[in-house]
BASEMAR-759570 format. One line per field, with one value per residue: residue in one letter; chain; x, y, z of N, C-alpha, C in turn. Coordinates in pm, whole numbers. Atoms other than C-alpha are relative to their C-alpha. Layout:
<nodes>
rest = A ...
kette = A ...
n_u = X ...
n_v = Y ...
n_w = Z ...
ca_u = X ...
ca_v = Y ...
ca_w = Z ...
c_u = X ...
c_v = Y ...
c_w = Z ...
</nodes>
This chain:
<nodes>
rest = M A K I W I A H E I G V E R L R A E A D G T G L V V E V M P S L E E L P S D P G D V A F W V P P F L A R P E V T A L A V R M P R L R V V Q L L S A G A D A W A G R L P A D V T L C D A R G V H D S S T A E W V V G A V L A H V R D L P L F A R A Q E R G E W A Y R R T D E L A G K R V L I V G A G S I G R A V E A R L A P F E V A V T K V A R R A R P G V H G V E E L P E L L P H A D V V V L L V P L T G Q T R G L V S R D F L A R L G D G T L L V N A A R G P V V D T D A V T A E A R T G R I G F A T D V T D P E P L P S D H P L W R M P N V L I T P H V A G S V P G L L G R A Y T L A A A Q L R R F L A G E P L E N V V A D G Y
kette = A A A A A A A A A A A A A A A A A A A A A A A A A A A A A A A A A A A A A A A A A A A A A A A A A A A A A A A A A A A A A A A A A A A A A A A A A A A A A A A A A A A A A A A A A A A A A A A A A A A A A A A A A A A A A A A A A A A A A A A A A A A A A A A A A A A A A A A A A A A A A A A A A A A A A A A A A A A A A A A A A A A A A A A A A A A A A A A A A A A A A A A A A A A A A A A A A A A A A A A A A A A A A A A A A A A A A A A A A A A A A A A A A A A A A A A A A A A A A A A A A A A A A A A A A A A A A A A A A A A A A A A A A A A A A A A A A A A A A A A A A A A A A A A A A A A A A A A A A A A A A A A A A A
n_u = -65 -95 -136 -107 -128 -118 -119 -97 55 -12 118 123 60 51 120 105 57 96 107 70 143 58 14 -111 -108 -133 -86 -129 -33 -132 -39 94 -16 46 134 51 134 61 -3 128 68 -88 56 -105 -123 -131 -90 -141 -81 -73 51 -19 120 100 87 121 98 82 119 115 59 53 118 46 -108 36 -116 -137 -89 -138 -103 -99 42 28 115 -5 30 141 90 60 9 101 137 38 61 -103 -77 -143 -65 -143 -49 -64 -37 -67 -140 -64 -126 -101 -44 -75 -132 -78 -37 -107 -118 -57 -60 -123 -98 -57 -79 -119 -78 -4 -24 -141 -77 34 -79 -139 -11 -9 -137 -94 -71 29 19 35 32 101 130 97 81 141 34 1 52 137 69 130 83 104 99 9 98 -40 -140 -75 -6 -89 -137 -32 -22 -127 -109 -7 -121 -120 -25 22 115 93 107 92 80 112 82 57 -64 71 -94 -122 -26 7 68 -92 -33 -114 -122 -112 -70 -55 -104 -141 -45 0 -118 57 140 58 125 91 131 56 -8 125 -23 -65 -136 -83 -98 -17 -143 -36 -127 11 -4 -137 -85 18 -70 -135 -108 -15 130 36 139 36 132 68 138 12 -100 37 1 -126 -38 -124 -103 -44 -82 -124 -87 -45 -88 -125 -92 -50 44 94 8 132 27 135 47 93 -56 85 84 -30 -136 -87 -86 -134 -98 30 -117 18 -56 -146 -39 -36 85 136 29 124 47 105 137 2 24 113 -7 -59 77 124 95 126 76 67 92 122 73 81 101 104 79 81 107 95 78 81 111 88 55 -65 -93 -133 -112 -99 65 -77 77 -90 -133 -60
n_v = 129 23 24 61 -66 73 -84 49 63 145 56 -29 120 86 -55 -4 135 14 -101 20 20 -67 -143 -71 -38 0 -109 -5 -126 25 -100 -111 -90 67 55 32 -55 -48 106 12 127 113 87 94 -76 57 -115 32 64 -98 -133 -106 -16 -91 73 42 -109 12 78 -89 -33 126 33 137 94 102 83 -38 115 -47 87 14 75 -99 -86 -113 -126 0 34 -114 -116 25 0 122 100 50 112 -7 131 -6 103 106 115 -39 -36 95 56 -103 -59 103 5 -116 20 100 -60 -101 70 63 -105 -51 97 37 -122 -29 -142 -30 52 -80 -124 36 23 -130 -49 97 51 138 -25 128 4 101 -63 73 93 0 126 -5 -127 -6 -104 -41 -64 -82 -12 140 14 81 -26 65 143 17 -17 119 111 -17 13 137 74 -61 56 -103 20 -111 -32 -92 -88 -66 -82 87 132 116 112 -20 -143 -79 -129 -113 -39 80 -47 -35 119 74 -76 24 133 7 -45 -77 -39 -40 -75 20 -46 -115 -126 -40 -79 84 37 -118 -18 124 13 -119 13 113 120 20 27 140 87 37 -50 72 32 -68 -42 -6 -63 17 -41 -139 -81 -52 103 -19 -136 -22 -57 103 101 -67 -8 134 52 -77 62 125 113 80 -26 -45 12 -52 -32 -112 -99 -110 -20 75 51 -49 -107 47 -33 68 81 143 39 19 92 128 107 -29 25 -69 9 -102 54 80 142 52 -46 107 21 74 -74 -42 118 52 -101 -9 126 -25 -101 61 88 -87 -55 108 14 -122 5 110 -28 88 -70 -25 45 -101 -125 -66 -42 -47 -20 127
n_w = 15 -108 50 -78 26 -43 14 97 120 -9 -64 75 57 -106 -61 102 10 -109 13 126 -10 -117 25 -62 91 -63 46 -67 -67 -58 -99 -15 114 122 -17 134 21 -124 -102 -68 25 -35 -105 -45 27 -34 13 27 -102 -83 36 -98 -83 57 93 -72 3 120 -33 -27 130 52 -81 27 -35 -98 -36 34 -8 4 54 -107 -117 -104 31 -93 66 38 -111 -68 89 101 -52 -72 88 93 -56 30 0 30 93 -77 79 125 -24 -93 48 24 -126 -72 63 -45 -140 -9 62 -89 -114 48 31 -125 -75 77 26 142 29 -24 113 117 -9 26 145 66 -22 53 -117 -41 -144 -62 -142 -36 -23 -81 79 -35 -66 -146 -50 -51 76 -54 102 -62 106 43 107 115 31 -107 30 114 -50 -78 92 71 -96 -51 36 -56 -133 -102 -89 25 -95 66 -85 68 -90 -103 -9 49 -2 77 21 -122 7 3 -137 -44 65 -89 -47 114 73 -38 41 146 75 112 -20 128 -16 113 -45 70 -74 -63 -121 -99 39 26 -105 -76 -30 -77 -71 -93 84 45 -116 -39 94 -40 85 126 62 125 13 142 17 128 -29 40 -67 -132 -104 -71 -38 75 -86 -94 67 41 -118 -38 104 -3 -95 56 -83 78 143 43 143 18 135 -19 -92 -44 119 121 -5 -106 52 38 -103 -126 -41 22 129 -5 -106 61 -52 46 142 38 138 19 4 122 -30 78 138 79 125 -17 -85 62 39 -120 -53 80 -18 -120 28 84 -86 -86 83 21 -124 -14 94 -39 -131 -98 -89 53 -81 -39 -44 -105 -118 -105 55 38
ca_u = -3094 -2901 -2524 -2232 -1910 -1578 -1221 -1051 -1121 -1012 -1332 -1579 -1633 -1680 -1935 -2120 -2167 -2344 -2545 -2661 -3038 -3082 -3071 -2764 -2486 -2118 -1894 -1529 -1448 -1070 -1050 -1238 -1104 -1249 -1619 -1780 -2127 -2366 -2305 -2669 -2773 -2488 -2619 -2307 -1961 -1612 -1386 -1015 -766 -612 -832 -764 -1001 -1167 -1308 -1552 -1720 -1851 -2103 -2319 -2381 -2508 -2861 -2926 -2605 -2658 -2321 -1957 -1723 -1364 -1057 -859 -866 -865 -1181 -1059 -1091 -1459 -1602 -1843 -1836 -2123 -2502 -2671 -2848 -2520 -2351 -1971 -1775 -1399 -1181 -1097 -916 -795 -466 -388 -116 57 64 176 460 566 563 776 1009 1055 1122 1378 1545 1591 1714 1955 2080 1987 1959 2312 2447 2259 2426 2764 2699 2645 2992 3146 3233 3254 3103 3118 2947 2744 2372 2080 1830 1453 1442 1349 1206 886 645 351 81 -140 -451 -565 -783 -741 -407 -285 -373 -189 121 109 84 382 590 521 818 1059 1034 899 657 351 123 -189 -383 -725 -989 -1145 -992 -1098 -948 -587 -603 -532 -736 -579 -589 -317 -66 131 215 289 512 826 839 824 1122 903 577 363 86 -212 -498 -740 -720 -1004 -1050 -927 -613 -497 -175 -180 199 279 587 459 402 755 909 772 959 1277 1613 1653 1280 1164 838 666 381 167 -147 -187 60 -138 -150 207 301 567 749 761 895 1147 1283 1301 1457 1715 1862 1918 1741 1471 1427 1137 1005 705 505 292 374 215 221 213 423 691 877 1216 1393 1242 1512 1354 1477 1840 1835 2017 1777 1469 1324 1060 863 608 276 339 246 -83 33 98 -13 -282 -454 -711 -807 -882 -1049 -1291 -1372 -1489 -1670 -1856 -1963 -2084 -2280 -2442 -2548 -2673 -2888 -3027 -3113 -2869 -2651 -2320 -1986 -1714 -1960 -1776 -1915 -1747 -1453 -1385
ca_v = 1797 1649 1615 1413 1610 1430 1558 1348 1237 884 842 954 619 430 670 713 337 356 668 539 567 771 1116 1207 1386 1325 1632 1690 1963 1954 2272 2577 2766 2513 2468 2288 2439 2573 2379 2418 2083 1869 1573 1352 1510 1359 1658 1679 1466 1667 1962 2292 2371 2650 2391 2283 2624 2532 2301 2599 2657 2299 2286 1943 1788 1461 1281 1391 1100 1189 1047 1073 852 1159 1369 1644 1921 1828 1695 1943 2174 2027 2069 1815 1645 1573 1236 1256 941 891 664 409 118 308 417 110 -39 285 435 106 92 443 357 45 232 516 276 80 399 513 191 117 480 517 900 915 696 902 1218 1042 934 1296 1369 1065 925 554 603 250 200 -66 16 -83 -351 -384 -747 -772 -422 -343 -145 45 130 414 389 31 87 -51 124 2 -353 -308 -182 -476 -723 -572 -569 -936 -1073 -843 -1034 -743 -741 -527 -362 -179 112 249 482 195 -129 -453 -801 -762 -381 -146 166 509 568 302 498 641 289 156 433 362 5 90 112 249 443 475 737 651 830 1069 1435 1511 1724 1429 1360 1715 1761 1397 1391 1646 1713 1460 1199 1249 1246 894 759 569 686 590 555 638 834 794 1025 902 1063 1442 1715 1866 1528 1617 1933 2067 2275 1980 1731 1986 2038 1664 1575 1852 1666 1359 1142 1022 990 1139 1037 1223 1255 1539 1859 2146 2388 2222 2279 2313 2645 2603 2762 2529 2351 2006 2008 2005 1748 1425 1215 1351 1227 1447 1366 1609 1429 1166 841 808 962 653 536 304 572 701 358 235 561 569 201 297 608 407 151 431 590 253 226 586 536 210 372 142 239 396 267 467 720 972 1019 1221 1287 916
ca_w = -1957 -1664 -1696 -1572 -1538 -1524 -1519 -1788 -2145 -2052 -1850 -2117 -2286 -1959 -1816 -2144 -2155 -1819 -1908 -2247 -2279 -1960 -2117 -1914 -2103 -2017 -2038 -1947 -1693 -1633 -1424 -1299 -1599 -1845 -1768 -2065 -2014 -1750 -1425 -1322 -1468 -1331 -1127 -1099 -1070 -1079 -1003 -1088 -894 -606 -699 -526 -237 -434 -677 -405 -426 -771 -602 -502 -875 -914 -771 -929 -797 -611 -614 -598 -672 -585 -756 -432 -124 100 121 356 95 41 367 521 217 16 51 275 -17 -201 -137 -120 -211 -200 -415 -148 -309 -616 -455 -246 -465 -561 -213 -60 -313 -217 154 109 -126 121 408 206 83 442 600 313 293 -75 -61 84 -197 -457 -330 -336 -696 -795 -654 -825 -482 -389 -40 96 431 611 615 831 716 711 824 1191 1217 1408 1189 1335 1079 1198 981 924 618 267 208 546 447 117 298 538 249 72 388 461 259 445 775 979 1271 1193 1450 1332 1483 1386 1530 1719 1841 1675 1652 1539 1547 1837 1911 1863 2239 2270 2059 2355 2471 2121 1983 2192 2058 1686 1450 1168 1208 894 885 662 839 667 764 1007 1316 1520 1316 1244 1440 1554 1530 1797 2007 2260 1987 1855 2202 2253 1950 2019 1885 1519 1448 1097 1065 726 626 337 481 466 557 849 1026 1128 1319 1079 1338 1578 1324 1196 1546 1613 1278 1317 1612 1394 1650 1406 1032 840 496 362 41 183 367 553 381 42 -159 108 63 -102 194 453 659 606 246 354 633 541 751 567 237 68 -246 -400 -330 -598 -419 -610 -937 -1148 -1496 -1361 -1151 -1399 -1529 -1177 -1079 -1372 -1333 -984 -1110 -1376 -1117 -891 -1173 -1243 -877 -875 -1183 -1043 -711 -528 -230 -329 -205 -29 111 329 680 956 725 661
c_u = 106 135 84 127 113 124 93 -70 0 -125 -128 -69 -64 -130 -113 -67 -104 -119 -85 -148 -67 -28 109 112 131 84 128 24 135 42 -108 4 -56 -135 -60 -135 -49 0 -135 -70 85 -61 107 133 122 101 144 70 83 -39 26 -129 -108 -92 -129 -109 -91 -131 -122 -69 -61 -123 -52 103 -46 119 130 86 144 91 109 -57 -36 -113 2 -33 -149 -96 -49 -18 -106 -139 -39 -58 96 80 144 60 148 39 76 23 79 150 75 138 107 52 79 140 87 47 117 129 68 70 132 108 68 91 125 81 7 14 147 85 -30 77 147 22 14 141 104 80 -46 -9 -42 -31 -100 -130 -81 -74 -145 -40 11 -56 -145 -69 -138 -75 -115 -101 -15 -110 55 145 89 15 95 146 43 31 134 120 23 127 128 27 -7 -118 -89 -103 -87 -84 -109 -78 -51 69 -93 100 120 38 -18 -79 100 40 119 133 112 80 70 119 142 55 9 133 -42 -145 -52 -135 -84 -142 -53 17 -140 33 73 145 90 95 21 146 48 138 -3 8 144 94 -8 71 141 104 12 -130 -18 -149 -30 -140 -49 -146 -25 98 -39 -19 125 20 138 111 56 90 131 99 56 97 134 102 65 -47 -94 17 -143 -8 -144 -30 -91 59 -106 91 47 -27 79 92 143 106 -26 115 -17 64 146 46 30 -86 -147 -10 -136 -28 -124 -140 -20 -41 -112 8 76 -87 -134 -108 -133 -84 -77 -107 -130 -75 -90 -112 -114 -89 -91 -115 -108 -90 -94 -123 -100 -65 58 93 137 105 89 -62 76 -93 98 143 70 -74
c_v = -18 -43 -77 74 -86 83 -42 -69 -153 -65 11 -128 -88 55 14 -135 -22 93 -20 -30 69 147 83 23 3 110 2 139 -18 99 107 94 -59 -68 -27 62 54 -112 -28 -133 -122 -78 -90 61 -78 111 -43 -64 107 143 100 19 89 -70 -41 106 -8 -74 88 42 -124 -44 -142 -106 -96 -84 70 -124 47 -104 -25 -83 93 93 129 134 16 -23 126 123 -16 9 -134 -107 -54 -110 10 -140 17 -116 -108 -123 34 20 -99 -44 107 61 -101 -16 115 -18 -97 55 100 -65 -63 102 49 -103 -43 120 36 149 39 -46 78 132 -27 -24 131 58 -94 -68 -142 0 -128 19 -114 73 -82 -98 5 -125 16 127 -15 119 25 76 71 35 -136 -21 -80 24 -64 -149 -28 15 -125 -118 11 -6 -144 -74 51 -41 107 -42 123 10 106 76 64 84 -81 -135 -107 -115 24 144 74 128 113 45 -78 48 34 -119 -74 71 -33 -133 -15 46 87 29 55 65 -14 46 111 125 39 88 -79 -31 119 21 -123 -19 132 -19 -120 -133 -31 -35 -146 -97 -30 59 -88 -37 79 28 19 57 -16 38 139 82 44 -107 13 148 27 56 -107 -102 61 6 -137 -58 73 -60 -126 -124 -93 31 38 -14 42 30 123 95 102 119 -86 85 59 108 -47 30 -71 -94 -150 -47 -42 -94 -138 -118 19 -27 62 -27 88 -55 -83 -146 -59 33 -99 -26 -69 75 24 -119 -58 96 5 -132 13 99 -56 -91 81 63 -104 -16 120 -7 -111 23 -88 80 15 -56 119 133 57 46 38 12 -125 -63
c_w = 109 -57 102 -37 54 -36 -113 -118 10 62 -80 -48 107 59 -101 -15 109 -18 -125 23 117 -23 63 -102 78 -60 84 55 70 108 10 -120 -129 22 -138 -32 134 104 65 -16 37 117 63 -41 47 -18 -22 120 72 -36 112 80 -61 -100 69 -5 -122 29 25 -130 -66 80 -20 39 109 46 -42 24 -17 -67 103 114 114 -42 82 -64 -29 116 70 -87 -108 62 59 -91 -106 71 -48 12 -32 -91 76 -87 -125 20 87 -48 -13 130 83 -59 47 144 12 -62 91 119 -42 -31 127 66 -76 -47 -149 -32 19 -118 -128 0 -28 -149 -75 11 -61 109 34 152 71 149 23 30 99 -91 48 76 153 59 47 -64 60 -109 69 -109 -66 -102 -116 -39 106 -24 -117 42 77 -92 -70 93 45 -41 66 146 109 88 -12 112 -64 101 -85 101 117 -3 -56 -1 -91 -22 133 -24 10 140 54 -59 98 50 -114 -65 42 -50 -152 -57 -118 33 -132 23 -126 34 -89 86 49 120 106 -35 -31 119 87 41 59 62 94 -75 -38 114 43 -95 50 -95 -124 -69 -129 2 -148 -12 -143 15 -59 82 140 108 88 30 -62 87 95 -68 -50 116 37 -103 0 95 -56 74 -75 -148 -37 -152 -23 -146 3 104 40 33 -118 -122 118 -58 -22 105 133 37 -24 -131 11 110 -59 46 -41 -150 -32 -147 -15 -25 -128 25 -86 -147 -87 -123 20 76 -70 -46 118 50 -80 -8 122 -30 -84 83 92 -77 -25 124 16 -90 34 136 109 90 -64 96 35 41 120 110 110 -49 -46 -117
</nodes>
């Protein structure tokens, strides 16, 4: 009997509704330590959100597996690690609103000095000072996909000028090869690219050297997109600000100097971890299962790491 494995009880009803009458059984597999049955009959798999890389190894025990539907927008832990006859799909669209909110929140926190005031509050100190403002800033979004579009939409009321960059140039979007010329003119640089062989270490010493004094770098992509040693050295000078939801390594060791820099804001990979995540994710998974059972093309198929 073929099976559908999912990671959360909240998705059972939705996927059972699609599988009804097909003979497929829906089971919950929340972790490697909690396999519900023999994985050999699994055909459609929705693994845990932000699953550890070792979870991908379970696929070799699934000879009937045909689809892996991720709950994350990034597929770097899975791309290239599945058999050729398995279709890998990401959760593009599921995290647009939450990640865009985090980006805008991080930018506002930096320009209005909210971390500084929070530290002053802990000391009971009325630390009056004039802050910067977001209005009039030039924002460079590196990664012009669905999350990039969501960030742009949420920045629109703040009277900023947005420039977008993607792998390939298209109307209204610059190609990644233009980055060296664009970086010196940005006040805020937002990273939203997937982690691939081309984007690993994208933010290098040379990249950072091209940023103007006072630029804020925001990483809502993946930790290894940024050279940690390079950004640590640059942030230590106080010349740029750095806000990041992801690190390399992750978690960032407690003794790492980035934790203690006043111009650095670090959150523990929480941009997508919101109450609406699982509802949106399993709505997508159910729609994908419906397409799979009908023999229709799946959406969000990952190719070349994207």
